[in-house]
C-alpha positions in Angstrom: 0.0 0.0 0.0 1.4 3.4 -1.0 0.9 6.2 1.5 0.2 9.6 0.0 0.6 13.1 1.4 -2.1 14.4 3.7 -5.0 16.1 2.0 -5.6 19.8 2.2 -8.3 22.2 1.2 -9.6 21.3 -2.3 -9.6 24.0 -5.0 -12.9 24.3 -6.6 -12.6 24.2 -10.4 -15.7 25.5 -12.1 -16.9 23.8 -15.3 -19.3 25.7 -17.5 -21.7 23.5 -19.6 -24.2 24.8 -22.1 -27.2 22.7 -22.7 -29.8 23.1 -25.4 -33.1 21.4 -25.1 -35.7 20.8 -27.8 -39.2 19.9 -26.7 -40.3 16.8 -28.6 -43.6 16.9 -30.5 -45.9 14.0 -29.5 -49.1 14.2 -31.5 -52.3 12.9 -29.9 -54.1 10.3 -32.0 -57.8 10.6 -32.4 -59.9 7.5 -32.1 -57.1 5.6 -30.4 -57.9 2.0 -29.4 -55.8 -0.1 -27.0 -55.2 -3.4 -28.9 -54.1 -6.7 -27.7 -50.5 -7.6 -28.7 -49.5 -11.3 -28.8 -45.9 -12.4 -29.3 -45.1 -16.1 -29.0 -43.2 -18.9 -30.7 -43.3 -22.7 -30.1 -40.9 -25.1 -31.8 -39.7 -28.7 -31.5 -36.9 -27.8 -29.1 -37.1 -29.3 -25.7 -37.4 -26.0 -23.7 -40.0 -23.7 -22.1 -41.8 -21.4 -24.6 -42.8 -17.9 -23.8 -46.0 -16.0 -24.9 -46.0 -12.3 -24.2 -49.2 -10.3 -23.9 -49.5 -6.5 -23.8 -51.7 -3.6 -24.9 -50.7 -0.9 -27.4 -50.1 2.5 -26.1 -50.9 5.9 -27.6 -47.8 7.9 -26.7 -44.6 6.6 -28.3 -42.7 7.4 -25.0 -45.1 5.4 -22.9 -44.3 1.9 -21.6 -46.5 -0.9 -23.1 -49.2 -2.1 -20.7 -48.5 -5.7 -19.9 -51.5 -8.0 -19.7 -50.8 -10.1 -16.5 -54.2 -11.3 -15.6 -55.1 -13.7 -18.4 -55.3 -17.5 -18.7 -53.5 -19.2 -21.6 -53.3 -22.7 -22.9 -52.3 -24.5 -26.1 -54.3 -27.3 -27.7 -53.4 -29.6 -30.5 -55.2 -31.7 -33.1 -55.1 -34.8 -30.9 -57.0 -33.2 -28.0 -54.1 -32.5 -25.8 -54.1 -29.3 -23.7 -51.1 -27.6 -22.1 -51.6 -24.7 -19.7 -49.1 -21.8 -19.5 -47.9 -20.5 -16.2 -48.3 -16.8 -15.5 -44.8 -15.5 -14.7 -46.0 -11.9 -14.3 -45.4 -8.7 -16.3 -47.3 -10.2 -19.3 -45.1 -13.3 -19.6 -46.6 -16.8 -19.8 -44.5 -19.9 -20.0 -45.0 -23.6 -20.9 -43.6 -26.4 -18.8 -40.8 -28.1 -20.7 -41.5 -31.4 -18.9 -45.2 -31.3 -20.0 -45.1 -29.7 -23.5 -42.9 -29.9 -26.6 -43.9 -29.1 -30.1 -44.1 -32.0 -32.5 -43.6 -31.9 -36.3 -46.9 -32.7 -38.1 -49.1 -31.6 -35.2 -51.5 -28.6 -35.4 -51.6 -26.1 -32.5 -54.1 -23.4 -31.3 -53.3 -20.8 -28.8 -56.2 -19.9 -26.4 -56.3 -16.6 -24.4 -59.0 -15.8 -21.8 -58.6 -12.3 -20.4 -59.7 -11.2 -16.9 -62.5 -9.2 -18.5 -64.1 -12.2 -20.0 -62.8 -11.8 -23.6 -61.7 -14.9 -25.4 -59.1 -15.1 -28.2 -57.9 -17.9 -30.3 -55.3 -18.3 -33.0 -55.8 -20.0 -36.3 -54.8 -23.7 -36.3 -51.0 -23.7 -37.0 -49.2 -26.7 -38.5 -45.7 -27.4 -37.2 -43.8 -28.0 -40.4 -40.4 -29.7 -40.7 -37.4 -27.5 -41.6 -34.1 -28.5 -43.3 -30.7 -28.3 -41.6 -28.5 -25.3 -42.0 -25.6 -26.6 -44.1 -23.1 -23.8 -43.3 -22.7 -20.3 -41.9 -19.8 -18.3 -43.3 -18.6 -14.7 -43.8 -17.1 -12.6 -46.6 -15.6 -9.1 -46.9 -18.4 -6.8 -48.1 -19.6 -3.2 -48.6 -22.9 -1.7 -47.7 -24.5 1.4 -49.2 -25.4 4.1 -46.6 -26.8 7.7 -46.6 -29.3 7.0 -49.4 -26.7 5.3 -51.5 -24.2 8.1 -51.6 -21.5 6.4 -49.5 -20.2 2.9 -48.9 -19.4 1.2 -45.6 -16.8 -1.6 -45.4 -17.4 -4.6 -43.2 -18.2 -8.3 -42.9 -21.3 -10.0 -44.3 -22.5 -13.3 -42.8 -24.4 -15.8 -45.0 -25.9 -19.2 -44.7 -26.5 -22.2 -47.0 -29.4 -24.5 -46.2 -29.8 -28.2 -47.1 -32.7 -29.4 -49.3 -36.1 -29.2 -47.6 -39.2 -31.2 -47.9 -41.1 -28.9 -50.2 -40.5 -26.0 -47.9 -41.4 -22.8 -49.6 -41.3 -20.0 -46.9 -38.5 -19.4 -44.4 -37.7 -17.1 -41.6 -34.4 -16.6 -39.7 -33.3 -15.1 -36.4 -30.0 -14.9 -34.8 -28.2 -14.3 -31.4 -24.9 -12.6 -31.4 -22.4 -12.9 -28.6 -18.9 -11.5 -28.5 -16.0 -11.1 -26.1 -14.7 -7.6 -25.6 -12.0 -5.9 -23.5 -12.3 -2.4 -22.0 -9.4 -0.2 -23.0 -8.6 1.1 -19.5 -9.4 -1.6 -16.9 -9.6 -0.5 -13.3 -6.5 -2.1 -11.7 -6.2 0.1 -8.5 -8.5 1.6 -6.0 -8.1 4.9 -4.1 -8.8 4.9 -0.4 -10.0 8.5 0.5 -9.8 7.8 4.3 -6.0 7.7 4.3 -5.2 8.8 0.7 -3.7 5.5 -0.4 -3.9 3.3 -3.5 -4.3 -0.5 -3.4 -3.9 -3.1 -6.2 -7.2 -4.9 -6.9 -7.3 -8.7 -6.9 -10.2 -8.8 -9.4 -9.9 -6.8 -12.7 -13.0 -6.6 -14.9 -11.3 -6.2 -18.2 -12.8 -9.0 -20.3 -16.6 -9.6 -20.7 -19.2 -10.8 -23.1 -22.0 -8.9 -24.8 -25.1 -10.4 -26.4 -27.7 -9.1 -28.8 -30.8 -10.7 -30.4 -31.6 -9.8 -34.0 -34.3 -7.3 -34.6 -34.3 -7.5 -38.4 -37.1 -9.3 -40.3 -35.3 -12.0 -42.3 -37.6 -14.0 -44.6 -37.4 -15.7 -48.0 -39.9 -17.3 -50.3 -39.1 -20.0 -52.9 -41.0 -19.5 -56.1 -42.0 -22.1 -58.6 -39.0 -23.1 -60.7 -36.5 -21.9 -58.2 -34.0 -24.1 -56.5 -35.4 -25.2 -53.1 -32.0 -25.3 -51.5 -31.2 -21.9 -49.9 -27.8 -20.6 -50.9 -25.8 -17.5 -49.8 -28.8 -16.1 -47.8 -27.7 -12.8 -46.1 -28.0 -12.9 -42.4 -26.3 -9.8 -41.1 -23.7 -7.1 -41.9 -21.1 -5.9 -39.4 -19.4 -2.5 -40.0 -16.0 -3.4 -38.5 -15.0 0.2 -38.0 -18.1 1.0 -36.0 -18.4 -2.0 -33.7 -16.3 -3.9 -31.1 -17.9 -7.2 -32.1 -14.8 -8.5 -33.9 -12.0 -7.2 -31.6 -11.6 -10.4 -29.6 -13.9 -13.3 -30.6 -17.4 -13.3 -32.0 -20.2 -15.9 -32.3 -23.5 -16.0 -34.1 -26.2 -18.6 -33.5 -28.6 -18.7 -36.5 -32.1 -20.2 -36.2 -34.0 -21.3 -39.3 -37.8 -21.7 -39.3 -40.1 -23.1 -42.0 -43.3 -20.9 -42.0 -46.7 -20.9 -43.6 -47.7 -18.6 -46.5 -49.9 -16.6 -44.0 -47.1 -16.1 -41.6 -44.7 -15.1 -44.4 -47.3 -12.5 -45.5 -47.5 -11.2 -41.9 -43.7 -10.7 -41.7 -43.5 -9.3 -45.2 -46.2 -6.7 -44.5 -44.6 -5.8 -41.2 -41.2 -5.4 -42.9 -42.7 -3.0 -45.4 -44.4 -1.0 -42.7 -41.1 -0.7 -40.8 -39.2 0.3 -44.0 -41.8 2.9 -45.0 -40.1 5.5 -42.7 -41.6 8.2 -40.5 -42.0 10.9 -43.2 -45.6 12.1 -43.6 -45.2 11.7 -47.4 -44.0 8.1 -47.1 -46.2 5.1 -48.0 -49.0 4.8 -45.5 -48.8 1.7 -43.5 -51.4 -0.9 -44.2 -53.1 -3.4 -41.9 -50.8 -6.2 -40.8 -53.0 -9.2 -40.4 -52.6 -11.3 -37.2 -53.6 -15.0 -36.9 -55.3 -14.3 -33.6 -59.0 -13.3 -33.3 -61.6 -12.4 -30.7 -64.1 -15.2 -30.8 -67.0 -13.1 -29.8 -66.0 -10.0 -31.8 -64.2 -11.1 -35.1 -63.9 -7.5 -36.2 -61.7 -6.5 -33.3 -58.1 -6.0 -34.4 -55.3 -8.0 -32.7 -51.6 -7.4 -33.3 -48.8 -9.9 -33.3 -48.6 -13.5 -34.3 -48.7 -17.0 -32.8 -45.7 -18.7 -34.5 -45.4 -22.4 -34.8 -42.4 -24.0 -36.5 -39.7 -26.6 -36.2 -36.2 -25.0 -35.9 -32.7 -25.8 -36.9 -29.7 -23.9 -35.5 -26.1 -23.4 -36.5 -23.3 -21.6 -34.6 -20.3 -19.9 -36.1 -17.3 -18.5 -34.2 -15.1 -15.8 -35.8 -11.7 -14.9 -34.4 -10.0 -11.6 -34.8 -7.2 -13.3 -36.6 -9.8 -14.6 -39.1 -10.6 -11.1 -40.3 -7.3 -9.3 -39.7 -6.0 -10.3 -43.1 -9.1 -8.9 -44.9 -7.8 -5.4 -44.6 -11.1 -4.1 -43.1 -11.4 -0.9 -41.0 -10.3 -1.3 -37.4 -12.6 -0.3 -34.5 -11.1 2.3 -32.2 -12.8 2.8 -28.9 -14.1 6.3 -28.1 -12.8 5.9 -24.6 -10.1 8.3 -23.4 -7.9 8.4 -20.3 -7.1 11.5 -18.4 -3.7 11.7 -16.5 -3.5 14.4 -13.8 -1.4 15.4 -10.8 -1.9 18.1 -8.2 0.5 20.3 -10.1 -2.0 20.5 -13.0 -4.4 22.4 -10.7 -2.0 24.4 -8.6 -2.3 28.1 -8.9 0.3 30.7 -7.8 -0.2 31.7 -4.1 -3.1 29.3 -3.8 -3.6 26.6 -1.3 -1.7 23.3 -1.8 -3.6 20.9 -4.0 -3.4 17.2 -2.8 -3.8 13.8 -4.5 -7.1 13.5 -2.6 -8.3 16.8 -4.1 -7.5 15.5 -7.6 -9.4 12.3 -6.9 -12.3 14.1 -5.4 -12.7 16.4 -8.4 -12.9 13.5 -10.9 -14.6 10.8 -8.9 -16.9 12.6 -6.5 -17.6 16.0 -8.2 -17.6 14.4 -11.7 -18.5 10.9 -13.0 -15.1 9.6 -13.8 -13.4 6.6 -12.1 -9.8 6.2 -10.9 -8.1 3.2 -12.7 -4.4 3.3 -11.9 -1.5 5.4 -10.7 1.6 6.3 -12.8 4.9 6.2 -10.8 8.1 8.0 -11.6 10.4 5.5 -13.3 12.2 3.2 -10.9 10.3 4.5 -7.9 7.1 4.1 -6.0 6.6 7.8 -6.0 3.3 8.9 -7.6 3.6 11.0 -10.7 0.0 10.9 -12.2 -3.4 9.5 -11.5 -5.3 8.0 -14.4 -9.1 8.5 -14.8 -11.6 7.4 -17.4 -15.4 6.9 -17.7 -16.7 4.0 -15.7 -17.9 2.0 -18.7 -14.3 2.2 -20.1 -12.9 0.7 -17.0 -15.3 -2.0 -15.9 -16.6 -4.4 -18.6 -19.6 -5.5 -16.4 -21.2 -2.1 -16.9 -22.0 -3.0 -20.5 -21.6 -6.8 -20.5 -21.3 -9.9 -18.3 -18.2 -11.3 -16.7 -19.6 -14.8 -16.8 -18.6 -16.8 -19.8 -21.7 -18.2 -21.7 -22.2 -21.9 -21.4 -21.8 -22.5 -25.2 -18.7 -20.4 -25.5 -15.4 -22.0 -26.8 -12.3 -19.9 -26.7 -10.4 -20.5 -30.0 -6.6 -20.0 -30.2 
């Protein structure tokens, strides 16, 4: 432990910040109806499935109103019934020991609200789905800014094996990547006695995860090859993301869907891509497969999805892409190195190490990460500060390695 000089009166350093605020415009919608929103997927994987219920909200800044007082069950074409457990906050789950989707079976979702309304989905056949043959990547470019500029990066594709007359597909993916913070916190400062201590646990390496939010669908038309080849999954702008700085993984899920579900996703995709301009194409009705039994004209949003699933994982190392001559990602994090002398003024009170620490870590929102000593001594020369998220990887990720993760050399 290194003892520092006793603290003295701290010099107050004024920082002037100019803030400009713009009041957002939130139009009120006339004739607004709160509609039931259903989001759920069952597959042939042996796991619990989740159905989410909520109500639409009028103000875009409002939080969706979860429907937490309903009763849900799933029935199939053989007369079986499986109840979903209410987990609160609009989430309902199946029991993995009691229910698992089976290829060739037809399923119906039943919803009974606390107010006595009854909703049902259309009968949904669980179709088989072919295996994913391979997931791979290539150097690529993407057009941005209305096609006026290009962005270099990495495109990830998949090839699928031949299916059993499968015509409509949907894909989703989960990304996970290891990352390192640029200025890990290695020391702590003890204000009580103005000392620094070396930490035994350094949170420099963590993992981040992200689920896809793109709508990825494909239809096979008559006369086309039924085997999917070089289907785009995602694009990573290497210069704008830390995904590929250590090691990256993507788990791609492939679903075989019905024509009606394909139309649902296709319509939703067009609505999302229409933009927010008042002169853009007006969004049309996105038809759900869920209906109010006693009031068929009532609109319901969302879709009860039923499909078998095949998955494929792909790991990408930094060394795999280093030779592709792609833009390198540089962290926006910066470090500040300061000593009392940087704040000392002529004829002013003596500024101490505690004063420096207090200004950055108590008055401001920085964190102390490590000391800099004079060469060959244990005498403190500088204190290094940075923003908390640049020093502790757990603030933006998780320190626990995912169960599926394999570190590649």
